Backbone as JSON, one array per atom type, in Angstrom:
{
  "sequence": "MRQSKSGFTVAELMIVIFVIAILATISITVYGKIQEKSYDSKVDLAIDQAVKLVTTYNEKNSPDRGPSLDTQHVHDEMKSQGYFNDDFIYQLKDFSPMYKQGLNSEHNFVRIHWCGERKYIVSAEAYSDGMSETDYYQELTNCSNENSAWNGSVGGISHTNTGKERHFRIKHLDFND",
  "N": [[229.1, 157.15, 95.64], [226.29, 157.35, 97.64], [225.5, 158.7, 100.78], [223.31, 157.59, 103.32], [220.95, 159.36, 105.2], [220.02, 159.33, 108.56], [217.08, 159.65, 110.63], [214.31, 161.89, 111.25], [212.16, 163.68, 109.04], [211.23, 167.14, 108.86], [208.53, 167.4, 108.25], [207.51, 164.9, 109.04], [207.98, 165.02, 111.8], [206.28, 167.18, 112.48], [203.78, 166.06, 111.93], [203.68, 164.04, 113.89], [203.72, 165.63, 116.22], [201.32, 167.01, 115.85], [199.43, 164.91, 116.0], [199.85, 164.08, 118.66], [199.01, 166.41, 119.97], [196.27, 166.44, 119.32], [195.42, 164.08, 120.61], [195.98, 164.8, 123.27], [194.17, 166.91, 123.63], [191.71, 165.58, 123.39], [191.94, 163.86, 125.6], [192.01, 165.67, 127.77], [189.45, 166.82, 127.58], [187.81, 164.58, 128.0], [188.62, 163.92, 130.61], [187.71, 166.18, 132.01], [184.92, 165.86, 131.79], [184.62, 163.47, 133.18], [185.34, 164.33, 135.73], [183.2, 166.09, 136.25], [181.02, 164.31, 136.27], [181.75, 162.77, 138.44], [181.62, 164.7, 140.47], [178.85, 165.24, 140.38], [177.9, 162.8, 141.32], [178.87, 162.92, 143.92], [177.31, 165.04, 144.78], [174.76, 163.87, 144.82], [175.16, 161.98, 146.87], [175.76, 163.7, 149.02], [173.35, 165.1, 149.26], [171.66, 162.99, 149.97], [172.82, 162.36, 152.44], [172.27, 164.75, 153.81], [169.48, 164.66, 153.82], [169.07, 162.5, 155.56], [170.13, 163.65, 157.89], [168.36, 165.8, 158.3], [166.02, 164.39, 158.68], [166.57, 163.01, 161.08], [167.0, 165.23, 162.75], [164.45, 166.39, 162.62], [162.93, 164.43, 163.87], [163.77, 164.68, 166.51], [163.33, 167.29, 167.22], [161.07, 170.11, 167.16], [160.39, 171.73, 164.56], [158.39, 173.65, 163.91], [157.78, 176.01, 165.15], [157.04, 178.68, 164.85], [157.07, 182.27, 164.06], [159.7, 183.14, 164.69], [161.47, 181.36, 163.71], [163.36, 180.55, 160.93], [164.78, 179.62, 157.74], [167.59, 180.05, 158.07], [167.84, 179.98, 160.86], [167.07, 177.32, 161.43], [169.1, 176.0, 160.08], [171.36, 176.96, 161.52], [170.67, 176.01, 164.06], [170.68, 173.22, 163.66], [173.36, 172.91, 163.09], [174.55, 173.8, 165.49], [173.67, 171.83, 167.22], [175.14, 169.73, 166.45], [174.58, 168.22, 164.18], [175.71, 168.6, 161.71], [178.78, 169.95, 160.32], [181.03, 172.57, 159.23], [182.67, 171.22, 157.43], [180.96, 169.35, 156.29], [179.13, 171.01, 154.94], [180.84, 172.3, 153.15], [181.93, 170.23, 151.65], [181.65, 169.82, 148.95], [182.95, 171.84, 147.73], [185.47, 172.11, 146.26], [185.12, 171.24, 143.6], [182.84, 172.42, 142.68], [180.56, 174.02, 140.38], [180.28, 176.87, 140.71], [182.5, 177.54, 142.32], [184.63, 176.76, 140.7], [184.43, 178.72, 138.81], [185.27, 180.85, 140.18], [183.49, 182.23, 141.81], [181.64, 183.44, 144.59], [182.83, 182.29, 147.11], [182.13, 181.81, 149.74], [179.88, 180.3, 149.83], [177.09, 178.22, 150.57], [177.34, 174.94, 149.91], [175.85, 172.67, 150.17], [172.53, 172.85, 150.76], [169.98, 173.48, 153.13], [166.69, 174.1, 153.34], [164.08, 175.49, 155.19], [160.65, 175.14, 155.04], [158.6, 175.61, 156.7], [156.14, 174.24, 158.94], [157.1, 171.52, 159.19], [158.28, 170.95, 156.71], [160.78, 170.68, 154.22], [163.4, 171.68, 151.93], [166.09, 170.17, 150.43], [169.12, 170.84, 148.88], [171.6, 171.09, 146.22], [174.11, 172.42, 144.05], [174.59, 171.22, 140.75], [176.32, 169.77, 137.89], [174.84, 168.76, 135.78], [171.71, 167.29, 134.71], [169.75, 168.28, 136.47], [167.46, 170.54, 138.13], [166.6, 173.57, 136.48], [168.14, 176.81, 136.97], [166.27, 178.93, 137.17], [163.85, 177.53, 137.68], [164.59, 176.36, 140.07], [164.93, 178.59, 141.84], [162.32, 179.42, 141.8], [161.09, 177.3, 143.11], [162.2, 177.68, 145.66], [161.1, 180.15, 146.29], [158.41, 179.45, 146.37], [158.58, 177.77, 148.54], [159.24, 179.58, 150.6], [156.91, 181.08, 150.57], [155.06, 179.24, 151.45], [155.68, 179.12, 154.07], [154.22, 180.75, 156.44], [155.27, 182.25, 158.43], [157.36, 183.78, 157.57], [158.18, 185.75, 154.75], [159.66, 186.4, 151.55], [163.06, 186.61, 150.39], [164.73, 183.5, 150.24], [166.48, 182.42, 152.84], [168.4, 184.35, 152.3], [169.49, 183.78, 149.85], [170.65, 184.55, 146.65], [170.37, 185.24, 143.13], [173.13, 184.35, 141.11], [174.92, 185.55, 138.56], [176.4, 183.64, 136.33], [176.82, 183.37, 133.7], [176.56, 180.97, 132.54], [174.42, 178.14, 132.11], [172.94, 176.99, 135.02], [172.49, 174.16, 137.17], [170.46, 172.44, 139.55], [170.13, 170.01, 142.04], [167.51, 168.68, 143.86], [165.69, 167.71, 146.83], [162.54, 167.19, 148.17], [161.17, 167.3, 151.4], [158.65, 166.21, 153.48], [157.33, 166.03, 156.5], [154.84, 165.8, 157.48], [153.21, 163.74, 156.89]],
  "CA": [[228.24, 156.52, 96.57], [225.49, 158.3, 98.41], [225.31, 158.33, 102.18], [221.92, 157.76, 103.76], [220.79, 160.12, 106.44], [219.01, 158.76, 109.46], [216.33, 160.67, 111.36], [212.99, 162.23, 110.75], [212.06, 164.95, 108.33], [210.43, 168.15, 109.56], [207.11, 167.07, 108.02], [207.16, 163.76, 109.89], [207.92, 165.53, 113.18], [205.08, 168.0, 112.61], [202.64, 165.15, 111.98], [203.7, 163.41, 115.21], [203.32, 166.67, 117.19], [199.9, 167.27, 115.61], [198.69, 163.76, 116.53], [199.95, 164.17, 120.12], [198.16, 167.53, 120.4], [194.87, 166.0, 119.21], [195.19, 163.12, 121.69], [195.97, 165.55, 124.53], [192.9, 167.65, 123.68], [190.65, 164.6, 123.66], [192.12, 163.38, 126.97], [191.62, 166.74, 128.7], [188.0, 166.94, 127.5], [187.24, 163.41, 128.67], [188.92, 164.06, 132.03], [186.79, 167.19, 132.56], [183.59, 165.26, 131.89], [184.68, 162.49, 134.26], [185.32, 165.11, 136.97], [181.85, 166.6, 136.44], [180.17, 163.18, 136.66], [182.16, 162.43, 139.8], [181.04, 165.73, 141.33], [177.41, 165.03, 140.44], [177.69, 161.65, 142.22], [179.09, 163.45, 145.28], [176.13, 165.85, 145.09], [173.69, 162.95, 145.2], [175.49, 161.43, 148.18], [175.63, 164.77, 150.01], [171.92, 165.36, 149.46], [171.14, 161.86, 150.74], [173.28, 162.55, 153.83], [171.52, 165.87, 154.39], [168.11, 164.18, 154.06], [169.13, 161.71, 156.8], [170.34, 164.58, 158.99], [167.12, 166.55, 158.52], [165.05, 163.44, 159.23], [166.94, 162.82, 162.48], [166.74, 166.5, 163.43], [163.01, 166.59, 162.71], [162.4, 163.49, 164.86], [164.15, 165.1, 167.86], [162.96, 168.69, 167.45], [159.78, 170.51, 166.59], [160.72, 172.94, 163.8], [157.24, 174.41, 163.44], [157.54, 176.81, 166.34], [156.48, 180.0, 164.62], [157.71, 183.3, 163.26], [161.11, 183.42, 164.94], [162.3, 180.33, 163.11], [163.41, 180.57, 159.48], [165.77, 178.68, 157.19], [168.9, 180.25, 158.67], [167.79, 179.52, 162.24], [167.09, 175.85, 161.41], [170.47, 175.65, 159.67], [172.25, 177.23, 162.66], [170.31, 175.12, 165.15], [171.18, 171.89, 163.31], [174.82, 172.97, 163.22], [174.91, 173.9, 166.92], [173.36, 170.56, 167.87], [176.11, 168.74, 166.0], [174.12, 167.4, 163.06], [176.72, 168.73, 160.67], [179.74, 171.02, 160.55], [181.42, 173.23, 157.99], [183.21, 170.23, 156.49], [179.83, 168.78, 155.56], [178.59, 172.03, 154.03], [181.82, 172.65, 152.12], [182.55, 169.05, 151.06], [181.55, 169.87, 147.48], [183.51, 173.12, 147.3], [186.59, 172.1, 145.33], [184.76, 171.01, 142.2], [181.52, 172.97, 142.35], [180.58, 174.94, 139.23], [180.51, 178.26, 141.11], [183.86, 177.67, 142.83], [185.54, 176.68, 139.56], [184.37, 179.99, 138.1], [185.79, 181.89, 141.07], [182.39, 183.01, 142.34], [180.94, 183.16, 145.83], [183.57, 181.26, 147.83], [181.5, 181.55, 151.04], [178.6, 179.76, 149.39], [176.72, 176.92, 151.14], [177.28, 174.03, 148.77], [174.7, 171.82, 150.47], [171.59, 173.79, 151.39], [168.78, 172.94, 153.77], [165.72, 175.18, 153.45], [162.9, 175.16, 155.96], [159.46, 175.74, 154.43], [157.57, 175.72, 157.71], [155.25, 173.09, 159.16], [157.78, 170.25, 158.99], [158.62, 170.76, 155.3], [162.13, 171.14, 153.89], [164.01, 171.4, 150.63], [167.53, 169.95, 150.51], [169.59, 171.06, 147.51], [173.01, 171.37, 145.92], [174.32, 172.72, 142.63], [175.16, 170.11, 139.99], [176.71, 170.12, 136.53], [173.84, 168.36, 134.8], [170.59, 166.46, 135.18], [169.07, 168.87, 137.62], [166.49, 171.58, 137.88], [167.24, 174.8, 135.99], [168.29, 177.84, 138.01], [165.01, 179.65, 137.29], [162.9, 176.65, 138.36], [165.09, 176.19, 141.43], [164.58, 179.76, 142.63], [160.86, 179.43, 141.94], [160.81, 176.34, 144.2], [162.54, 178.32, 146.93], [160.1, 181.18, 146.53], [157.2, 178.73, 146.8], [158.88, 177.29, 149.89], [159.13, 180.7, 151.54], [155.51, 181.5, 150.62], [154.35, 178.25, 152.27], [155.98, 179.41, 155.46], [153.53, 182.01, 156.74], [156.04, 182.99, 159.43], [158.22, 184.76, 156.92], [158.13, 185.79, 153.29], [160.79, 187.1, 150.97], [164.11, 185.77, 149.85], [164.92, 182.28, 151.03], [167.78, 182.32, 153.48], [169.34, 185.32, 151.75], [170.12, 183.29, 148.62], [170.33, 185.41, 145.52], [170.87, 184.76, 141.85], [174.5, 184.7, 140.76], [175.01, 185.45, 137.11], [177.66, 183.0, 135.95], [176.93, 183.34, 132.25], [176.33, 179.59, 132.11], [173.23, 177.56, 132.7], [173.23, 176.27, 136.26], [171.55, 173.09, 137.49], [170.37, 172.13, 140.97], [169.43, 168.79, 142.41], [166.79, 168.95, 145.1], [164.76, 166.72, 147.4], [161.51, 167.75, 149.05], [160.86, 166.49, 152.56], [157.43, 166.63, 154.14], [157.16, 165.14, 157.63], [153.45, 165.9, 157.95], [152.47, 162.51, 156.52]],
  "C": [[227.58, 157.58, 97.46], [225.32, 157.8, 99.84], [223.85, 158.53, 102.55], [221.9, 158.5, 105.09], [219.74, 159.43, 107.31], [218.32, 159.89, 110.21], [215.01, 160.94, 110.68], [213.05, 163.55, 110.0], [211.2, 165.9, 109.17], [208.94, 167.82, 109.42], [206.67, 165.91, 108.93], [207.06, 164.19, 111.36], [206.67, 166.36, 113.43], [203.83, 167.13, 112.7], [202.56, 164.48, 113.35], [203.24, 164.41, 116.28], [201.83, 166.95, 117.07], [199.04, 166.15, 116.2], [198.71, 163.79, 118.07], [199.05, 165.28, 120.65], [196.68, 167.14, 120.35], [194.54, 165.03, 120.35], [195.14, 163.81, 123.05], [194.65, 166.3, 124.7], [191.75, 166.71, 124.02], [190.74, 164.13, 125.12], [191.67, 164.42, 127.99], [190.11, 166.9, 128.73], [187.33, 165.79, 128.24], [187.45, 163.51, 130.18], [187.98, 165.06, 132.7], [185.39, 166.63, 132.74], [183.54, 164.23, 133.02], [184.64, 163.21, 135.61], [183.91, 165.61, 137.27], [180.91, 165.48, 136.88], [180.49, 162.74, 138.09], [181.56, 163.42, 140.79], [179.54, 165.52, 141.49], [177.07, 163.83, 141.33], [177.88, 162.08, 143.67], [177.9, 164.29, 145.72], [175.0, 164.95, 145.56], [173.93, 162.37, 146.58], [175.31, 162.48, 149.28], [174.17, 165.09, 150.3], [171.3, 164.23, 150.28], [171.57, 161.95, 152.2], [172.48, 163.65, 154.52], [170.08, 165.46, 154.69], [168.07, 163.36, 155.36], [169.3, 162.62, 158.02], [169.05, 165.33, 159.33], [166.07, 165.63, 159.14], [165.32, 163.22, 160.71], [166.63, 164.07, 163.29], [165.24, 166.68, 163.65], [162.38, 165.65, 163.73], [162.66, 163.98, 166.29], [163.72, 166.52, 168.2], [161.6, 168.95, 166.84], [159.97, 171.8, 165.82], [159.51, 173.67, 163.21], [156.79, 175.37, 164.53], [157.02, 178.22, 166.07], [157.43, 180.99, 163.99], [159.19, 183.51, 163.52], [162.04, 182.43, 164.24], [162.23, 180.43, 161.59], [164.51, 179.63, 159.03], [167.12, 178.82, 157.88], [168.92, 179.75, 160.12], [167.81, 177.99, 162.32], [168.49, 175.36, 161.08], [171.42, 175.81, 160.85], [171.96, 176.28, 163.82], [170.83, 173.7, 164.89], [172.7, 171.83, 163.49], [175.23, 172.99, 164.68], [174.64, 172.6, 167.67], [174.24, 169.42, 167.35], [175.64, 167.84, 164.87], [175.07, 167.47, 161.87], [177.67, 169.85, 161.06], [180.1, 171.64, 159.2], [182.0, 172.26, 156.97], [182.11, 169.6, 155.66], [179.31, 169.77, 154.52], [179.55, 172.29, 152.87], [182.46, 171.45, 151.43], [182.54, 169.07, 149.54], [182.3, 171.06, 146.89], [184.51, 173.01, 146.16], [186.21, 171.95, 143.86], [183.44, 171.64, 141.8], [181.63, 173.94, 141.18], [180.88, 176.38, 139.62], [181.95, 178.48, 141.57], [184.87, 177.63, 141.68], [185.55, 177.98, 138.76], [184.83, 181.15, 138.97], [184.72, 182.75, 141.71], [181.97, 182.52, 143.72], [181.61, 182.06, 146.65], [182.98, 180.95, 149.2], [180.09, 181.01, 150.86], [178.33, 178.45, 150.12], [176.51, 175.95, 149.99], [176.22, 172.95, 148.94], [173.75, 172.7, 151.26], [170.4, 173.05, 151.97], [167.84, 174.12, 153.99], [164.51, 174.69, 154.23], [161.72, 175.88, 155.36], [158.32, 175.91, 155.43], [156.77, 174.43, 157.81], [155.88, 171.77, 158.73], [158.04, 169.92, 157.51], [159.98, 171.38, 155.03], [162.42, 170.93, 152.41], [165.51, 171.27, 150.88], [168.06, 170.05, 149.08], [171.09, 171.25, 147.44], [173.12, 171.62, 144.42], [175.02, 171.54, 141.96], [175.57, 170.6, 138.6], [175.62, 169.8, 135.52], [172.7, 167.62, 135.49], [169.92, 167.0, 136.42], [168.06, 169.9, 137.17], [167.21, 172.84, 137.39], [167.27, 175.83, 137.12], [166.97, 178.59, 138.24], [163.98, 178.82, 138.05], [163.29, 176.46, 139.83], [164.68, 177.37, 142.31], [163.07, 179.91, 142.78], [160.43, 178.46, 143.05], [161.09, 176.97, 145.55], [161.56, 179.42, 147.29], [158.8, 180.54, 147.01], [157.38, 178.23, 148.23], [158.69, 178.41, 150.89], [157.69, 181.17, 151.65], [154.66, 180.52, 151.42], [154.54, 178.55, 153.74], [155.38, 180.77, 155.8], [154.29, 182.86, 157.75], [156.94, 184.04, 158.78], [158.09, 184.64, 155.42], [159.36, 186.53, 152.8], [161.84, 186.14, 150.49], [164.4, 184.62, 150.79], [166.34, 182.25, 151.56], [168.82, 183.25, 152.9], [170.01, 184.85, 150.47], [169.69, 184.17, 147.47], [170.88, 184.79, 144.25], [172.32, 185.2, 141.67], [174.66, 184.5, 139.28], [176.38, 184.9, 136.73], [177.87, 183.02, 134.45], [176.73, 181.95, 131.68], [175.05, 179.1, 132.77], [173.62, 176.74, 133.92], [172.13, 175.26, 136.51], [171.59, 172.83, 138.99], [169.63, 170.82, 141.14], [168.78, 169.05, 143.75], [165.99, 167.73, 145.54], [163.82, 167.47, 148.32], [161.28, 166.78, 150.19], [159.61, 167.06, 153.23], [157.15, 165.61, 155.25], [155.76, 165.22, 158.22], [152.65, 164.64, 157.66], [152.37, 161.55, 157.67]]
}
């Protein structure tokens, strides 16, 4: 009489491990995409908040005062008047593309650029569905050229070579209408 052995064969165990590994890989990929979409939604909300802040600031101030005022001064002035704080600027930090790659940890994640004569660009880096990095920097260059008070790099922002295509979501504000 032959005794039957209970349990799994090595081949059966390997198949189960292989299936679990495939499912784990799929889950991790899907989770990463969900995180990116969540971040992009936060970007849209942050930009909308910044637009409201700039609108309020512009109603109470006259940011077309001349050569001494540039993007950094408007940014600092808005901050000193309590329109936003570092928490607002860094709210996108934890999941931003640059931060995840370990680059530029002192980076403004929500940016407000003054183009002179009551014109602004509000922007933030996104994972997808935004303006390319080249187009974005061209917009900022155009913004600085519109502002006759100062020319050159916009608020000291420079290209950061991440090796990946970067996207930016922007909103133009023109209060001259």
